[in-house]
N, C-alpha and C positions, 0 to 999 in steps of 0.2 A: 211374570212380572221386569223382565231384560229390557221388555220394548220400552214401557214407558220412564223407565229409566236413563237409555239411551236417547231417549226423544225428551228426558229431561236438559242431560248434558251438554243435548245436539241447540238445546235452546237458547242453553247460555255462550256456549261457544259461540254462536253465528248474533249474539244480542247487540243491536243498533247495526248489525252488516245489511245494504239494501244491494240491490240488483244495480243502480242506480252509481254505486261508488266507482271509484278507479281499483284497478286492481290490484296494485302496488295498498292502497288501503286498505281495504278488505283482506289481504293479508298480513297485515301490521291489529287492525283487531283480533282477526283470529286469534292472532301468539299473544296479544294481551290479554286478551279472556280465556286462554288456557292457561299462562299465566296464573290470572286470578284462580281458576278454579284449582292447580293445584296446589297452593301456598295459600291460600286462604283459609278452607280446611284446617289447611298441619297447624297456623295459628292461632286458629281458635283453642284447638284441642289443646294446644300449648297452656294457650290462658286459663282453661277450666283447671287444669294439670297444675302449674301455677297457684288457682287461687285452691284447690283443695289441698294444696304443702303449705299454706300460707305462705308465700311469698309472693308477698303486694308489691315490691315495685316490680319484680320478673312481670306480675300478671299486669302490670299496668306499662310496662312495656307491651308487650303480647296484645292488651288491648288495643295502645295506641296502633301497633302494625295494622289490626285487624280490622278499624276504622280508615286506615287511607285506603285501604285492602277495598270495604264502603266503596266511598269512596270510587276506588274504579271499576267497581260496577256500575258507579251511578253518571259515572264519566263514560263509558261502553253502552249502557241503556240511550240516554242523552244524546251522546255525539255532541257536545261541547266541551270546548276545552281541551281539545281531542295533545295541544301540544304539551301538557301538563305530565302523557303518561310517561314520556322519562325522565323531569323534574322526580314525580311517583319512584318513581325504580331509584334513584341516585339517593332519594331518602330514605328508605326503606335501607337500603344497600349498610346506609350510612345509620340509621339504628340499630341496624342487625347487628355490625361489628362495633359502634359501641356497648352492646351488652353483650357480647362475645370476649371484650376487653375485660372490663367492668366486673360482672355476674358466671364467668366459664359456663353461658347456659346453649352454648352449642350451636350459634346464628350463625355465625359464620360457611355451615355449611349450606347452608339456603342463599351462599353469595351464589351456588356452580347454578340452580336456576335462573336464577337474574342476567347473571351469564349470557345463558343461553337465549333469553327473553328478549336484554338487546342486540342479540344479533338483528333481528328485524321492525323491533323501538327504534332505534340512530339512527339515523338514514345516512350520514359521513362515517364516511369508516376509519378516520380518525377518534371520533368520540365517541364510538364503539371502541378501536383499539385501546386510549385512554382510560376511556371506564372502565375495561378488566383486566389491563395488567396494574391499576389502581388500587383492584378490589382483588390481584392475585399477592398482590405487596402487602397488604395488611392479612388476607389471611394467611402468610407464611409469618409476621410479626408473632398477628395471637399463637400460632401454633411452638413458636420459640421460646414465648412469653412463659410459656409452659415447663419449660425445657430447664434442669441447673443450667444455665449459662455460668455460671462460674466456677463448675466441676468441670468444663471443658473446655477444652483445646481448642483455640482458636481455627485449626485444620477436621473438628470434628462439628465446629457450629458453621463452619460455610458446607460440609458437604450435609450437613441437617438442611441445611439452609437451601441445596440444591434438590432435596431429595422430594421436597416441600414444591419446591416453585415446577422444579421442573415437569412434571408433570401438568401441571396447572396452564406452565406455560405453552406445552407441544397440546394442549386441549383448547386456548387461546387462541395457538397462530390456524389448526384445524377449522374451527370455525370462522375464523377473518374470513380464511381461503374463501371457504362456503360464503361467507354475505358476499365478497367480492363477486366470485362465478354468480351469486344468485338475483345479486342488488342488479345488476346491469340484463341477464336471463330475463327480470322481471318489466325492467324498464323497455326491453325492447320488443317483451311483449306485448306490453301496455302501448307501444309505443305501435305495434301490429292491429293490433285489437281496435286500437282507435281510427287507426289508416281505413280498416279496413271495414268501418261503420261506417265512417262518411263517406266512401265508396257505393256503399248498400244503397244509403241518404239518396247518391244522384243517379246512383241507376233507378231505382223507382220510380222520382222527379221524371229521367227521360222517359223510363218504362211507360208512366203515366199518361205523359205529354205524349209523349207522341200515337198511344192506344186512343184520349181522348178525340186528339187530329181525325186517326183514320177512320173515327168508329162513323162521324157524322158526313162523312162524302158516302162512305160505302155505302154509312140506309137510305144515301137518296137516289145512291145508282140502285137498291135490292127495291126501294116503295117506284121508282120511276119502271124497273123490268115487271112488276107486279099489275099496273098502273098499262104496259102494252097490252101483256095478257089478257088483258078483259075485250081486246077487239078480238072478234069475232070471225075479220078476213083473215088472219092469218094464216099460210102456210102451215105443212104440218113439220114440216125443216124448221122452218121460223120459229116453231112455235117448242122445239124442241132445245134448239139453242139458247134463246130465253128464259131455258126452264130451268138448264144447266147455269148461267147467269146466275137468275135468282137463287138454283139453290149453294153460290161460290158465293155469290155475299151474305146466304144465312151463314155460313159457315164458318166466315171471318168475322162477319160480326159476334157469332159468338165465341169465336176465340178473344177478340178483342176483349170482350167482358170478362170472362174467364180472367188475362190476365190484366184486367183493370184490379181485379178481387181477389188473387192470390194473394193478399197477407189481411186475410182475417179471425185476427186474432186478438187484434187489440177492443177489447172491449167495448172500451169508452166511444167505438163508430158505432154498437149497435144501438135501435131505439126499441127499445120493452116495450112492451102493452100487453097487457090481459086480453087476448082472442080467441075467437072458437076456431078450432080448425079445419070446421068442415067447411067453414068458407070459402080459410085458405085455397084448402082442397082444388074446391068443387073451381071457384075462377081462377086457379092455375089448370087443372083439366079443361075447361074451358077455350081457354088459348092454345093449347096446348095441342087440339084438335087440327086443327091445320093442320100442322106438322107429320098428323099420323096420317089425316086424308091421299100426302101426296104420294102415300110408299100404300093407301090402301090396307093399312092395319087400321086397328076399333077398339079403342078405349072403353073398354068395359069400368066403371065405375063401382064402387058398393059402400057407402057411406053410413054413419048409425044416426038415428033421430033424436036420441041426448047431446048436449051442445059438452064437446069436450073445448072445456075453458087451459090456456096453456102460459105462460108469460113470454112472449115469443117476438122475435121483428120480425111483424109479415113478409117485409121484402124481403128477408135473405130464407127465408123461414122456401116463400116465392121461389125463390133460388135454385135450392137442394131441390124440392120438389121439379122443379122444369131440366135440371140436369137429369136427375133420374129417368125420369118418362124418354125426355131425349133417346139419353142410351139406350133404353126401351129400344126405340123406334128405330132407332139406327141398328144395332144387331139385332135383329127380327127379321125374319123374310115378311114381306108383300104378304097381302090376304090373313091376315094373322090375329093376334086378342093381345090384346093386356092389359091387363088386369090392377085396377087401382084400390086401394083399399083402406079405408080410417075404419080402426078398432081399438078398445079396450083392455090393458091388462093391468087389475091393480090402480094402480095412482100414476102409468102410464097411460099415456096413449101411442099408437103402436101404427106408421105407414109402411103400409107395401104395395111395391111394386114389383109384376112377376113377368117374365114376358118369356116366351116360349122361342130365340133364340138359337145363334151360337152357340151361349153361353160363355165361361171361363176357362182354359185349361186349370188344372188341379196347382202345379208348379206355379201359376202367374196370380192365384186369389191372394195369396199374402204382401201382394206386390198392390195392388189396385188403387187402394186411397194413398200412396204416395204421391207426393210432387214431380211431372215432365217423370212420370211413370214407365218404365221399358213394355210395360207390358201391357199398353197399348193395342189396339188393332183396326184395322177400316171394315169400314159396320154391310151391310149386308148389299150396298148398292157401293159399293166405294167408298163413304164417307169417309173422311180425314176424320182422324182422331189425335187429339192435341195434347191429353194426359194429363189433363188438371181439373178437369170436372169434380170426380169425384173426390178427390182432394180437397177440393174447397167447398164441398158436404161433409166433408169429415172434418175442417177447420169450423166450418158454422153448425152444424150441431155439437162441436164441444165447448162450443162456446156456450150452447143452452144447455149444458149441462147432461145429453143426455150420449145418445149410444149410435152407430148407422152400421149394421151388418149383413154380411152377403153370402144368401146359398147360391151354389152353381153345378152345372154338372157341363163340360162341352159336349152342345148337344143337345143339350135339354134344354135349356133358359138357363134362366136366371132370376132373382130376387133380391130385395135389397131392404129391408126392413129398418125403420127411420123409430125409432123412443124418442119418448121428450116429456118429462117431467109435469103431470098437471098441474093447478093451479089447487 
């Protein structure tokens, strides 16, 4: 029962808040919503209480206050007329103090909640201080008005006023200090956040531009190298050097492709279509056989006769399969076998890539999906590992609402399982 209640209150507290809002505005919205959550139910119950006791004037005042709170909820929900939040606070304070003065309704104690809410809702320090001091003075006046002042000496009146005002003023000054430090901290934090976002965007633009410009000449080098390798008149030494150059080019292109795809959490960049996973897997493995052939590794595939249709971006899933199989090739010994299979478990398709290579140490298994992970190692033939491939796979699969899992023992190989929901 606690979870639904907590979820309900959390929805109210985050009403109208979205990730694109500025940090300070988010804090204002939180505080305003918290004020509504605390005060609105209280006013509503007071309205029912007054109605039950046939105190219709007080009930009307409470209903007016509750109507203003409802308007506040509308402001939060629509994010319109946000500038009226402070005005709404002042209006509620005015109505509450009038009710407290004329009807002795106890409304003045609600002013404490409003003074706290004003810490965030008023932008300027002087605005908050003016509002809080005026509330304190009126509060003191109402309390003094309840006393038999005509029978009291001037000294007693002053002492009573000090007793009422001093705690409130200390309370207000503490909040004032908090607001001063809090506001400065919030503004610095927001400025730092904006600078960080701008730097990140600039870094990504530079990274994409450099990676894109590098890929074209290196692809040309790789293509030319492959073309020269087709010449039967090469000596063994020449062929070995060209193979090394081609291998280095292929590794570099792989790194560039990974760098260009490190931000794969943006759903709008995906093109989802209903696709038979058999076709995607078959096409991916067919192209990967050339990579496996270089290490004399055999790719054994096991497909299903039935169509397994999923809502996917075929290019992205091809990237996942390519990364997983290339990793298996990288960390497998020559003349070994890699098993690639597609199966169905209830409403999910399961793509499995199993190798019999060096495996993953137990202490590194939990970190293999981290970006630029420290769990990276060189391949069995000295292939470079950049620590990006599995992170990319995880990002892609999570956008597809699937899961990627690993089972591995050092020295006994690794098995990666990709689970995708079927249509």
